[in-house]
C-alpha positions in Angstrom: 0.0 0.0 0.0 1.4 3.4 -0.9 0.3 6.7 0.5 1.4 10.3 -0.4 1.4 12.6 2.6 2.4 16.1 3.4 5.4 16.6 5.6 3.3 18.4 8.3 0.7 15.6 8.2 3.2 13.0 9.5 4.7 15.4 12.0 8.2 15.6 10.5 10.3 18.8 10.9 10.7 21.0 7.9 14.5 20.5 8.4 14.2 16.7 8.1 17.1 15.4 6.1 16.4 14.5 2.5 17.0 10.8 1.5 16.8 9.4 5.1 14.6 6.4 5.9 12.5 6.4 9.1 11.1 3.2 10.6 8.7 2.5 13.4 6.5 -0.4 14.6 2.8 0.2 13.9 1.0 -2.8 15.4 1.9 -6.1 13.8 3.0 -4.5 10.5 6.4 -3.0 10.1 6.1 0.4 8.3 9.0 1.9 6.5 8.9 5.7 5.9 11.2 7.1 3.3 11.6 10.8 2.7 12.6 11.8 -0.7 12.9 15.2 -2.4 11.3 15.8 -5.8 12.3 19.3 -7.1 9.5 19.3 -9.6 6.8 19.0 -6.9 5.8 21.6 -4.4 5.2 19.0 -1.6 7.2 16.1 -0.3 6.0 12.5 -0.7 5.8 9.9 1.9 5.8 6.3 0.9 4.4 3.7 3.3 5.4 0.1 2.3 3.5 -2.9 3.7 5.9 -5.5 5.1 7.2 -8.0 2.5 6.0 -11.1 4.4 2.4 -9.7 4.3 2.6 -9.2 0.5 4.1 -12.7 0.0 1.3 -14.2 2.1 -1.3 -12.4 0.1 0.1 -13.5 -3.3 0.5 -17.1 -2.2 -3.1 -17.2 -0.9 -4.4 -15.6 -4.1 -2.4 -18.2 -6.2 -3.8 -21.1 -4.1 -7.4 -19.9 -4.4 -6.9 -19.6 -8.2 -5.3 -23.0 -8.5 -7.3 -25.0 -6.0 -10.3 -23.0 -5.1 -11.3 -21.5 -1.7 -12.0 -25.0 -0.3 -8.4 -26.1 -0.5 -7.5 -25.2 3.2 -10.5 -27.2 4.5 -9.6 -30.2 2.4 -5.9 -30.1 3.3 -6.7 -29.8 7.0 -9.1 -32.7 6.8 -6.6 -34.9 5.0 -3.9 -34.1 7.6 -6.3 -34.9 10.4 -7.5 -38.2 9.1 -4.1 -39.4 8.1 -3.3 -39.5 11.8 -5.8 -42.4 12.2 -4.5 -44.6 9.3 -4.1 -48.1 10.8 -1.1 -49.0 8.6 -0.2 -52.6 9.6 -1.5 -52.4 13.2 -4.1 -55.2 12.5 -1.9 -57.5 10.5 -1.9 -60.0 13.3 -5.6 -60.7 12.9 -6.7 -64.3 11.9 -7.7 -64.9 8.3 -11.3 -63.9 7.9 -13.5 -63.1 4.9 -12.7 -59.5 4.0 -14.6 -56.6 2.6 -14.0 -52.9 2.2 -16.2 -49.8 1.8 -15.2 -46.4 0.4 -16.2 -43.3 2.3 -16.1 -40.6 -0.3 -15.7 -37.0 1.0 -15.9 -33.7 -0.9 -16.2 -30.0 -0.1 -19.3 -28.2 -1.2 -20.3 -24.7 -0.1 -17.4 -24.6 2.4 -18.7 -27.8 4.1 -17.5 -31.4 4.2 -20.0 -33.9 2.6 -20.0 -37.6 2.1 -21.6 -39.6 -0.7 -23.9 -42.5 0.2 -25.9 -45.1 -1.8 -29.2 -46.8 -1.5 -29.0 -50.5 -2.2 -31.3 -51.9 -4.9 -34.4 -53.6 -3.6 -33.7 -56.5 -5.9 -30.6 -57.6 -3.9 -30.9 -60.7 -1.8 -29.2 -59.1 1.3 -29.4 -55.6 2.6 -32.0 -54.6 0.0 -33.1 -51.0 0.3 -30.5 -50.1 2.9 -28.3 -47.1 2.9 -24.6 -47.9 2.7 -21.3 -46.8 1.2 -19.9 -48.3 -2.0 -18.1 -51.5 -1.2 -18.2 -55.3 -1.1 -16.2 -58.4 -0.6 -12.6 -58.7 -1.6 -11.8 -60.4 -5.0 -8.8 -62.6 -5.5 -7.4 -60.0 -7.9 -7.5 -57.2 -5.3 -4.1 -56.4 -3.8 -5.4 -54.9 -0.6 -8.4 -53.2 1.1 -8.0 -50.0 -0.9 -8.1 -51.9 -4.2 -11.4 -53.6 -3.1 -13.0 -50.3 -2.1 -12.0 -48.5 -5.3 -13.1 -51.4 -7.5 -16.5 -51.7 -5.8 -17.0 -47.9 -6.1 -16.3 -48.0 -9.8 -18.7 -51.0 -10.3 -21.5 -49.5 -8.2 -21.5 -45.8 -9.0 -19.1 -45.4 -11.9 -16.3 -43.7 -9.8 -12.9 -44.1 -11.6 -10.2 -45.2 -9.1 -7.8 -42.5 -10.4 -10.4 -39.9 -9.4 -10.1 -40.7 -5.7 -7.5 -39.3 -3.5 -7.1 -42.0 -0.9 -6.5 -40.5 2.6 -6.5 -43.4 5.0 -7.8 -46.8 6.0 -9.6 -46.8 9.4 -10.1 -49.5 12.0 -11.6 -52.7 10.7 -15.0 -53.8 12.1 -16.8 -57.1 11.9 -20.2 -56.9 10.2 -23.3 -58.9 11.2 -22.4 -61.4 8.5 -18.9 -62.0 10.0 -17.0 -60.0 7.4 -13.9 -58.0 8.4 -14.8 -54.7 6.9 -12.1 -52.0 6.3 -13.3 -48.4 5.9 -11.3 -46.5 3.3 -11.6 -42.7 3.3 -10.9 -40.7 0.2 -11.6 -37.3 -1.4 -13.4 -37.0 -4.7 -14.3 -33.9 -6.8 -17.5 -32.1 -6.0 -18.3 -32.2 -9.7 -18.4 -36.0 -9.8 -21.6 -37.2 -11.4 -22.4 -40.8 -10.3 -23.8 -43.4 -12.7 -25.4 -46.0 -10.4 -25.4 -49.6 -11.5 -29.2 -50.4 -11.3 -28.6 -54.0 -10.3 -26.8 -52.9 -7.1 -27.7 -49.3 -6.5 -31.1 -47.5 -6.7 -30.0 -44.0 -5.6 -26.9 -41.9 -4.7 -27.1 -38.9 -2.5 -24.9 -36.5 -0.5 -25.1 -35.6 3.2 -23.1 -32.9 5.1 -20.9 -34.5 7.7 -22.1 -32.0 10.3 -25.5 -33.8 10.1 -23.9 -36.9 11.8 -22.8 -35.1 15.0 -26.1 -33.4 15.7 -28.6 -34.7 18.2 -31.6 -33.4 16.2 -32.1 -36.4 13.8 -30.2 -39.0 15.8 -31.8 -42.0 17.4 -30.2 -44.6 19.7 -31.4 -48.1 20.5 -29.8 -50.3 23.2 -29.8 -54.0 23.7 -30.2 -55.0 20.1 -29.5 -58.7 19.5 -26.1 -59.2 17.8 -25.0 -55.6 18.4 -22.3 -54.6 20.9 -23.1 -51.3 22.4 -25.5 -48.7 20.9 -27.3 -49.0 17.6 -27.2 -45.5 16.0 -29.6 -44.4 13.3 -30.4 -41.1 11.5 -33.3 -39.9 9.3 -32.0 -37.6 6.6 -34.2 -35.7 4.2 -32.4 -34.7 1.0 -33.3 -31.1 0.2 -32.7 -31.6 -3.5 -35.1 -34.6 -4.0 -37.2 -34.5 -0.9 -36.5 -38.2 -0.3 -36.0 -39.4 3.2 -33.3 -42.0 4.0 -32.8 -44.1 7.1 -29.1 -44.4 7.9 -28.4 -47.0 10.6 -26.2 -49.7 11.9 -22.6 -50.1 10.7 -23.0 -47.3 8.1 -24.3 -44.9 10.7 -21.5 -45.7 13.2 -18.8 -45.4 10.5 -20.2 -42.0 9.3 -20.4 -40.7 12.8 -16.8 -41.7 13.4 -15.5 -40.1 10.3 -17.6 -36.9 10.9 -16.3 -36.5 14.4 -12.6 -37.1 13.4 -12.7 -35.0 10.3 -14.6 -32.1 11.9 -12.7 -32.4 15.2 -16.0 -32.1 17.1 -17.6 -34.3 19.7 -21.1 -35.4 18.7 -24.0 -34.0 20.7 -25.0 -37.5 21.7 -23.3 -40.3 23.5 -21.4 -42.5 21.0 -20.0 -44.9 23.6 -16.3 -44.4 22.8 -13.5 -41.9 23.3 -12.6 -39.8 20.2 -9.3 -38.9 21.7 -8.2 -42.6 21.4 -10.7 -44.4 19.2 -8.2 -47.1 18.2 -8.3 -48.7 21.7 -12.1 -48.9 21.7 -12.3 -50.5 18.3 -9.6 -53.0 19.1 -11.6 -54.0 22.2 -14.8 -54.4 20.2 -13.0 -56.3 17.5 -11.4 -58.7 19.9 -14.8 -59.2 21.6 -16.4 -60.1 18.3 -13.6 -62.4 17.3 -13.9 -64.3 20.6 -17.5 -65.2 19.6 -16.7 -66.5 16.1 
């Protein structure tokens, strides 16, 4: 920022030396005052220069917004947060069990984190009409849990694997069918247009993650046969279509977990485990389920 001021306006003496720089601290910004003499002008000019680091920060921010959009900081922060919970090989000691994976796709819309969910086809033999994430059993050709999740997402909603930025693999859980399910979290573009496979998926919809930490549409059931702890469920009405979806069971629990971790907020309702150290809780639940197989 450059300002032209009269000598009297800034309180300098008429005898102030020409060509001398004056400096003072003005709040957090360092301001440099340089006095110069221009014979062709009847007044002296004062140049106030904003600190270099402020200018650099401004131009870097502007460049990032142009390159990545205003949502970049939120996405980067979320990626860094979720990577802390990647399990790596912490569960490599587990016995051989039938495996499955789900992809939890995240994206930024309107400055908020959202996730993409599917409604299973009513023609399926199991889980017909239920809300879930894209996913399924591991194929012999899959190299790992990530491969399974990406392959299933492509088959079910037409999401190309190279359009997913994989962030982490979270703690595995055992489904009611005895499958060891690994949740894989990844970012996709907001502009992705799903093409559901009608034999597996009847609908695809987006939900703000904030929805899954609010008490308003949350319901809890205790003492359900085959369920350790609380059975969580939500009723979500999609403002775009007007359709209402019942999100419950394993899908509700995983979404609540991801929402709380990504948003770094404790849900308004009791979830039954510590978000500071969720790994310990899920290990305990996993071992409890394994002991009953």
